[in-house]
Residue frames as a rotation matrix with the C-alpha (Angstrom) as fourth column:
MET 1
0.789 -0.536 -0.301 -51.35
-0.139 0.321 -0.937 105.73
0.599 0.780 0.179 -142.16
LEU 2
0.820 -0.529 0.219 -48.48
-0.129 0.202 0.971 103.99
-0.557 -0.824 0.097 -140.14
THR 3
0.664 -0.713 -0.225 -44.98
-0.303 0.019 -0.953 104.37
0.684 0.701 -0.203 -141.35
VAL 4
0.896 -0.445 0.001 -42.25
0.238 0.481 0.844 102.29
-0.376 -0.755 0.537 -139.85
VAL 5
0.574 -0.782 -0.245 -38.69
-0.819 -0.555 -0.146 103.54
-0.022 0.284 -0.959 -139.95
SER 6
0.977 -0.126 -0.170 -36.70
0.100 0.983 -0.155 100.64
0.186 0.135 0.973 -141.18
PHE 7
0.548 -0.836 0.038 -33.22
-0.762 -0.480 0.435 102.32
-0.345 -0.267 -0.900 -141.00
SER 8
0.583 -0.350 0.733 -32.14
0.409 0.906 0.107 99.49
-0.702 0.238 0.671 -143.32
PHE 9
0.111 -0.706 -0.699 -29.19
-0.726 -0.538 0.429 100.00
-0.679 0.460 -0.572 -145.57
VAL 10
0.920 0.268 0.286 -29.03
-0.004 0.736 -0.677 98.31
-0.392 0.622 0.678 -148.87
GLY 11
0.696 -0.672 -0.253 -26.04
-0.402 -0.072 -0.913 97.08
0.595 0.737 -0.320 -150.76
CYS 12
0.842 -0.539 -0.017 -23.07
0.389 0.586 0.711 95.02
-0.373 -0.605 0.703 -149.79
SER 13
0.707 -0.624 -0.334 -19.53
-0.673 -0.738 -0.045 96.21
-0.218 0.257 -0.942 -150.00
SER 14
0.792 -0.598 -0.124 -16.55
0.487 0.741 -0.461 94.60
0.368 0.305 0.878 -151.70
ASP 15
0.580 -0.484 -0.655 -14.58
0.429 -0.502 0.751 97.44
-0.692 -0.717 -0.084 -149.80
ASP 16
-0.046 -0.501 0.864 -13.55
0.978 -0.200 -0.063 98.92
0.204 0.842 0.499 -153.02
ASP 17
0.718 0.528 0.454 -14.83
0.421 -0.848 0.321 102.19
0.555 -0.039 -0.831 -151.42
ASP 18
0.748 -0.509 -0.425 -11.95
0.279 -0.340 0.898 102.51
-0.601 -0.791 -0.112 -149.18
ASP 19
0.725 -0.285 0.627 -10.27
0.655 0.002 -0.756 104.29
0.214 0.958 0.188 -152.10
ASN 20
0.843 -0.473 0.256 -8.20
-0.450 -0.881 -0.145 107.06
0.294 0.007 -0.956 -150.56
ALA 21
0.338 -0.803 -0.491 -4.55
0.030 0.530 -0.847 106.25
0.941 0.272 0.204 -150.46
GLY 22
-0.721 -0.689 -0.068 -2.81
0.024 0.073 -0.997 105.13
0.692 -0.721 -0.036 -147.31
ASN 23
-0.285 0.590 -0.756 -4.66
0.953 0.259 -0.157 106.04
0.104 -0.765 -0.636 -144.12
SER 24
-0.965 0.004 -0.261 -5.29
0.047 -0.981 -0.188 109.69
-0.256 -0.194 0.947 -144.91
MET 25
-0.118 0.983 0.138 -8.85
0.790 0.177 -0.588 111.08
-0.602 0.039 -0.797 -145.14
SER 26
-0.398 0.138 0.907 -10.42
0.723 -0.561 0.403 113.42
0.565 0.816 0.123 -147.59
GLU 27
-0.956 0.036 0.290 -11.62
-0.159 -0.898 -0.411 116.89
0.245 -0.439 0.864 -146.63
ALA 28
-0.065 0.997 -0.046 -15.20
-0.638 -0.006 0.770 115.67
0.768 0.080 0.636 -146.84
GLN 29
0.230 0.138 -0.963 -14.51
0.421 0.878 0.226 112.83
0.877 -0.458 0.144 -144.50
LYS 30
-0.743 -0.599 -0.298 -12.90
0.556 -0.305 -0.774 115.13
0.372 -0.741 0.559 -142.03
LYS 31
-0.689 0.634 0.351 -15.94
-0.615 -0.768 0.179 117.43
0.383 -0.093 0.919 -142.12
ALA 32
0.214 0.821 -0.530 -18.32
-0.260 0.571 0.779 114.41
0.942 -0.029 0.336 -141.73
LEU 33
-0.128 -0.342 -0.931 -16.38
0.717 0.617 -0.325 113.24
0.685 -0.709 0.167 -138.68
PHE 34
-0.952 -0.193 0.236 -16.58
0.033 -0.834 -0.550 116.75
0.303 -0.516 0.801 -137.18
VAL 35
-0.305 0.939 0.162 -20.29
-0.762 -0.342 0.549 116.58
0.571 0.044 0.820 -137.48
PHE 36
0.324 0.473 -0.819 -20.57
-0.158 0.881 0.446 113.05
0.933 -0.015 0.360 -136.30
ASN 37
-0.863 -0.464 -0.200 -20.34
0.169 0.108 -0.980 113.54
0.477 -0.879 -0.015 -132.55
GLY 38
-0.737 0.617 0.274 -23.08
-0.603 -0.418 -0.680 113.37
-0.305 -0.666 0.680 -129.98
THR 39
-0.566 0.678 0.470 -26.66
0.491 0.735 -0.468 112.27
-0.662 -0.035 -0.748 -130.40
PHE 40
-0.845 0.419 -0.333 -29.02
-0.528 -0.558 0.640 112.93
0.082 0.717 0.693 -133.34
GLU 41
-0.433 0.793 0.429 -32.75
0.177 0.541 -0.822 112.11
-0.884 -0.280 -0.375 -133.47
TYR 42
-0.924 0.368 -0.103 -35.05
-0.134 -0.058 0.989 111.38
0.358 0.928 0.103 -136.33
VAL 43
-0.669 0.734 0.119 -38.62
-0.221 -0.043 -0.974 112.07
-0.710 -0.678 0.191 -135.27
HIS 44
-0.861 0.403 -0.311 -41.33
-0.223 0.251 0.942 110.24
0.458 0.880 -0.126 -137.31
GLU 45
-0.090 0.995 0.043 -44.92
-0.590 -0.088 0.803 109.15
0.802 0.047 0.595 -137.05
VAL 46
0.616 0.408 -0.674 -44.43
0.104 0.806 0.583 106.29
0.781 -0.429 0.454 -134.73
GLY 47
0.851 -0.315 -0.419 -41.75
0.441 -0.003 0.898 107.55
-0.284 -0.949 0.137 -132.47
THR 48
0.690 -0.715 -0.111 -38.02
-0.723 -0.687 -0.067 108.68
-0.028 0.127 -0.991 -132.46
THR 49
0.801 -0.598 -0.023 -34.99
0.579 0.783 -0.228 106.82
0.154 0.169 0.973 -133.65
THR 50
0.842 -0.534 -0.074 -31.60
-0.408 -0.721 0.560 108.03
-0.353 -0.441 -0.825 -132.22
ILE 51
0.677 -0.727 -0.119 -28.06
0.477 0.556 -0.681 107.69
0.561 0.404 0.723 -133.43
THR 52
0.901 -0.422 0.098 -25.27
-0.338 -0.545 0.768 108.28
-0.270 -0.725 -0.633 -130.93
PHE 53
0.599 -0.778 -0.191 -21.82
-0.122 0.147 -0.982 108.55
0.792 0.611 -0.007 -132.21
LYS 54
0.981 -0.191 -0.021 -19.67
0.069 0.251 0.965 106.87
-0.179 -0.949 0.260 -129.49
GLU 55
0.222 -0.974 0.036 -16.19
0.303 0.104 0.947 106.49
-0.927 -0.199 0.319 -130.96
GLN 56
0.948 -0.090 -0.306 -14.20
-0.318 -0.341 -0.885 108.09
-0.024 0.936 -0.352 -133.86
TYR 57
0.342 -0.848 0.406 -11.04
0.675 0.522 0.521 106.70
-0.653 0.096 0.751 -135.40
ASN 58
0.978 -0.141 0.154 -8.87
0.023 -0.660 -0.751 109.51
0.207 0.738 -0.642 -136.90
PRO 59
-0.603 -0.047 -0.797 -6.94
-0.798 0.043 0.601 108.33
0.006 0.998 -0.063 -138.60
ALA 60
0.471 0.847 -0.247 -9.31
-0.827 0.522 0.211 105.57
0.307 0.104 0.946 -139.67
LYS 61
0.022 -0.348 0.937 -8.86
-0.634 0.720 0.283 102.18
-0.773 -0.600 -0.205 -138.06
VAL 62
-0.016 -0.141 -0.990 -7.59
-0.936 0.349 -0.035 99.53
0.350 0.926 -0.138 -140.48
VAL 63
0.200 0.128 0.971 -8.69
-0.491 0.871 -0.014 95.92
-0.848 -0.474 0.237 -140.15
VAL 64
-0.761 -0.502 -0.411 -7.64
-0.627 0.408 0.663 92.93
-0.166 0.762 -0.625 -142.41
LEU 65
0.452 0.886 0.101 -10.32
-0.754 0.440 -0.489 90.95
-0.478 0.145 0.867 -144.23
ASP 66
0.988 0.149 -0.033 -9.73
-0.140 0.798 -0.587 87.53
-0.061 0.584 0.809 -145.58
GLU 67
0.281 -0.950 0.139 -6.20
-0.906 -0.215 0.364 87.16
-0.316 -0.228 -0.921 -144.34
ASN 68
0.718 -0.143 -0.681 -4.17
-0.246 0.864 -0.440 84.44
0.651 0.483 0.585 -146.00
TYR 69
0.932 -0.290 0.216 -2.40
-0.130 0.288 0.949 82.62
-0.338 -0.913 0.231 -143.17
ALA 70
0.494 -0.785 0.374 0.46
0.821 0.562 0.096 81.43
-0.286 0.260 0.922 -145.37
THR 71
-0.077 -0.531 0.844 1.27
0.761 -0.578 -0.294 84.86
0.644 0.620 0.449 -146.91
GLY 72
-0.440 -0.037 -0.897 0.03
0.786 -0.499 -0.365 87.14
-0.434 -0.866 0.248 -144.22
GLU 73
-0.997 0.072 0.010 -1.79
-0.054 -0.827 0.560 89.21
0.048 0.558 0.828 -146.83
GLY 74
-0.342 0.938 -0.047 -5.31
0.898 0.312 -0.312 90.20
-0.278 -0.149 -0.949 -146.95
ARG 75
-0.068 0.422 0.904 -7.76
0.577 -0.722 0.381 92.98
0.814 0.548 -0.194 -148.04
GLU 76
-0.857 -0.198 -0.476 -7.94
0.514 -0.400 -0.759 95.94
-0.040 -0.895 0.444 -145.81
ARG 77
0.177 0.921 0.348 -11.00
0.685 -0.370 0.628 97.85
0.707 0.127 -0.696 -144.62
LYS 78
-0.876 -0.399 0.269 -11.11
0.136 -0.741 -0.657 101.20
0.462 -0.540 0.704 -142.91
ILE 79
0.079 0.881 -0.467 -13.43
0.912 0.125 0.391 102.13
0.402 -0.457 -0.793 -140.05
HIS 80
-0.360 -0.187 0.914 -14.22
0.070 -0.982 -0.173 105.64
0.930 0.002 0.367 -139.00
GLY 81
-0.715 0.035 0.698 -15.97
-0.650 -0.402 -0.645 104.86
0.258 -0.915 0.310 -135.70
LEU 82
-0.758 0.522 -0.392 -18.59
0.591 0.803 -0.074 103.10
0.276 -0.288 -0.917 -133.64
LEU 83
-0.678 0.630 0.378 -22.23
-0.601 -0.771 0.208 104.30
0.423 -0.087 0.902 -133.21
THR 84
-0.841 0.535 0.079 -25.42
0.380 0.687 -0.619 103.13
-0.385 -0.491 -0.781 -131.46
VAL 85
-0.694 0.719 0.038 -28.74
-0.326 -0.361 0.874 103.14
0.642 0.594 0.485 -133.12
THR 86
-0.865 0.500 -0.026 -31.78
0.216 0.326 -0.920 103.11
-0.452 -0.802 -0.390 -130.85
TYR 87
-0.744 0.634 0.211 -35.09
0.259 -0.017 0.966 102.57
0.616 0.773 -0.152 -132.53
TYR 88
-0.339 0.724 0.601 -38.49
-0.742 -0.599 0.303 104.02
0.579 -0.343 0.740 -131.44
ASN 89
0.610 0.689 -0.391 -39.39
-0.282 0.650 0.706 100.60
0.740 -0.320 0.591 -129.99
GLY 90
0.786 -0.298 0.542 -36.39
-0.568 -0.001 0.823 100.50
-0.244 -0.955 -0.170 -127.65
GLN 91
0.745 -0.608 0.276 -34.05
0.637 0.771 -0.020 98.08
-0.201 0.190 0.961 -129.59
SER 92
0.722 -0.635 -0.275 -30.60
-0.626 -0.769 0.133 99.31
-0.296 0.076 -0.952 -129.69
PHE 93
0.785 -0.533 0.315 -27.54
0.609 0.757 -0.237 98.13
-0.112 0.378 0.919 -131.70
ASP 94
0.200 -0.799 -0.567 -23.89
-0.312 -0.600 0.737 99.14
-0.929 0.029 -0.369 -131.98
LYS 95
0.866 0.053 0.497 -22.57
0.447 0.364 -0.817 99.48
-0.225 0.930 0.292 -135.44
TYR 96
-0.194 -0.951 -0.241 -19.22
0.514 -0.308 0.800 100.27
-0.835 0.031 0.549 -136.96
TYR 97
0.766 0.611 -0.200 -19.27
0.229 -0.550 -0.803 103.05
-0.600 0.570 -0.561 -139.54
TYR 98
-0.423 -0.846 0.324 -17.42
0.703 -0.082 0.706 104.08
-0.571 0.526 0.630 -142.71
ILE 99
0.521 0.559 -0.645 -17.82
0.015 -0.761 -0.648 107.28
-0.853 0.329 -0.405 -144.62
ASP 100
0.575 -0.244 0.781 -17.11
0.806 0.330 -0.491 107.20
-0.138 0.912 0.387 -148.23
HIS 101
-0.435 -0.887 0.158 -14.48
0.896 -0.407 0.180 109.47
-0.095 0.220 0.971 -149.77
ASN 102
-0.681 0.224 0.698 -16.95
0.201 -0.858 0.472 112.19
0.705 0.461 0.539 -150.75
ALA 103
-0.927 0.371 -0.063 -19.08
0.022 -0.115 -0.993 111.79
-0.376 -0.922 0.098 -147.57
THR 104
-0.433 0.823 -0.367 -22.13
-0.883 -0.307 0.355 110.95
0.180 0.478 0.860 -149.71
SER 105
0.435 0.535 -0.725 -22.72
-0.259 0.845 0.468 107.47
0.862 -0.016 0.506 -148.39
ILE 106
-0.112 -0.443 0.889 -22.30
-0.994 0.052 -0.100 105.76
-0.002 -0.895 -0.446 -145.01
GLY 107
0.034 0.112 -0.993 -21.57
-0.286 0.953 0.097 102.01
0.958 0.281 0.065 -144.52
LEU 108
0.112 0.122 0.986 -22.50
-0.994 0.015 0.112 100.17
-0.001 -0.992 0.123 -141.38
SER 109
-0.079 -0.163 -0.983 -21.56
-0.128 0.980 -0.152 96.69
0.989 0.114 -0.098 -140.00
PHE 110
0.884 0.443 0.152 -22.35
-0.246 0.162 0.956 94.92
0.399 -0.882 0.252 -136.83
THR 111
0.640 -0.768 -0.014 -18.62
0.492 0.396 0.775 93.81
-0.590 -0.503 0.631 -136.56
GLU 112
0.161 -0.662 -0.732 -15.43
-0.432 -0.714 0.550 95.28
-0.887 0.228 -0.401 -137.77
THR 113
-0.863 -0.503 -0.054 -15.06
-0.288 0.401 0.870 92.67
-0.416 0.766 -0.490 -140.45
GLY 114
-0.250 0.820 0.514 -18.78
0.470 0.567 -0.676 91.97
-0.846 0.073 -0.527 -141.14
ASN 115
-0.352 0.252 0.901 -20.68
0.902 -0.166 0.399 92.84
0.250 0.953 -0.169 -144.42
ARG 116
-0.804 0.096 -0.587 -21.41
0.137 -0.931 -0.339 96.49
-0.579 -0.352 0.735 -144.66
THR 117
0.055 0.838 0.543 -24.69
0.997 -0.021 -0.070 97.90
-0.047 0.545 -0.837 -145.75
TYR 118
-0.877 -0.474 0.076 -24.84
0.479 -0.849 0.222 101.41
-0.041 0.231 0.972 -147.28
SER 119
0.397 0.905 -0.154 -27.23
0.834 -0.425 -0.352 104.39
-0.384 0.011 -0.923 -147.18
ASN 120
0.043 -0.321 0.946 -26.99
0.640 -0.718 -0.273 107.64
0.767 0.617 0.175 -149.07
LEU 121
0.036 -0.174 -0.984 -25.73
0.936 -0.339 0.095 110.54
-0.350 -0.925 0.151 -146.93
LEU 122
0.123 0.017 0.992 -26.31
0.512 -0.857 -0.049 114.25
0.850 0.514 -0.115 -146.97
ILE 123
-0.270 -0.227 -0.936 -24.78
0.938 -0.283 -0.202 116.37
-0.219 -0.932 0.289 -144.30
SER 124
0.487 0.603 0.631 -26.90
0.717 -0.689 0.106 119.61
0.499 0.401 -0.768 -144.25
SER 125
0.477 -0.212 0.853 -25.17
-0.448 -0.893 0.028 121.40
0.756 -0.396 -0.521 -141.37
PRO 126
-0.663 -0.745 0.071 -23.00
-0.436 0.307 -0.846 120.79
0.608 -0.592 -0.529 -138.24
THR 127
-0.675 0.465 0.573 -26.28
-0.563 0.179 -0.807 119.83
-0.478 -0.867 0.141 -136.51
GLU 128
0.419 0.893 0.161 -28.22
-0.520 0.382 -0.764 117.87
-0.744 0.236 0.625 -139.19
PHE 129
-0.792 -0.549 -0.268 -27.58
-0.532 0.405 0.743 115.03
-0.300 0.731 -0.613 -141.57
LYS 130
0.352 0.928 -0.121 -29.96
-0.858 0.268 -0.439 112.99
-0.375 0.258 0.890 -143.84
MET 131
-0.823 -0.510 0.251 -29.88
-0.367 0.814 0.451 109.30
-0.434 0.279 -0.857 -144.78
LYS 132
0.411 0.907 -0.093 -31.83
-0.787 0.301 -0.539 107.10
-0.460 0.295 0.837 -147.15
GLY 133
-0.114 -0.356 0.928 -31.59
0.143 0.918 0.369 103.70
-0.983 0.174 -0.054 -148.60
SER 134
-0.932 -0.281 -0.230 -31.14
-0.167 -0.231 0.959 103.49
-0.322 0.932 0.168 -152.48
ASN 135
-0.680 0.727 0.099 -34.80
0.573 0.442 0.690 102.25
0.458 0.526 -0.717 -152.75
ASP 136
-0.182 0.538 -0.823 -36.25
0.831 -0.364 -0.422 104.86
-0.526 -0.760 -0.381 -150.33
LEU 137
0.208 0.267 0.941 -38.07
0.760 -0.650 0.016 107.92
0.616 0.712 -0.339 -151.67
ARG 138
0.793 0.183 0.581 -37.71
-0.084 -0.912 0.402 110.10
0.603 -0.368 -0.708 -148.60
TRP 139
-0.274 -0.952 0.134 -34.72
-0.119 -0.104 -0.987 111.23
0.954 -0.286 -0.085 -146.51
GLU 140
0.647 0.351 -0.677 -34.64
0.663 0.180 0.727 110.49
0.377 -0.919 -0.116 -142.83
VAL 141
0.200 -0.474 0.858 -33.56
-0.065 -0.880 -0.471 113.70
0.978 0.039 -0.206 -141.28
PHE 142
0.314 -0.265 -0.912 -31.43
0.901 0.387 0.197 113.39
0.300 -0.883 0.360 -138.08
LYS 143
0.310 -0.189 0.932 -30.99
-0.122 -0.980 -0.159 116.56
0.943 -0.064 -0.326 -135.94
LYS 144
-0.681 -0.618 -0.392 -28.95
0.433 0.092 -0.897 117.33
0.590 -0.781 0.205 -132.81
């Protein structure tokens, strides 16, 4: 049986998830950022997928989406950092990440203003976290 790790994230964001007031972070977000440093590996049947957390923005970086040139207004999006995903086949991609208020999901995008895709998130310890898409049955366990 051959299992391929898709590391795909389902769902798009309307960025209503950037719900904490101002640019402050919840305690759960702070704890998640404490854990999200260095390199984590997910070992599976066909190889190893790694996530390397490269940059953290604390406070969160704020970018403007859909800015109205005439009024200068637009929707804001928060970004908590930049990571690199390297798949078992050697393909590697940089992605910006956002951790929701309760640190129960993580949103990723290829650009600061691009569509986010989300995965469920469970931080088990300072050296382990789990992710899975909403349609996935099993958690992908990433360990330092």
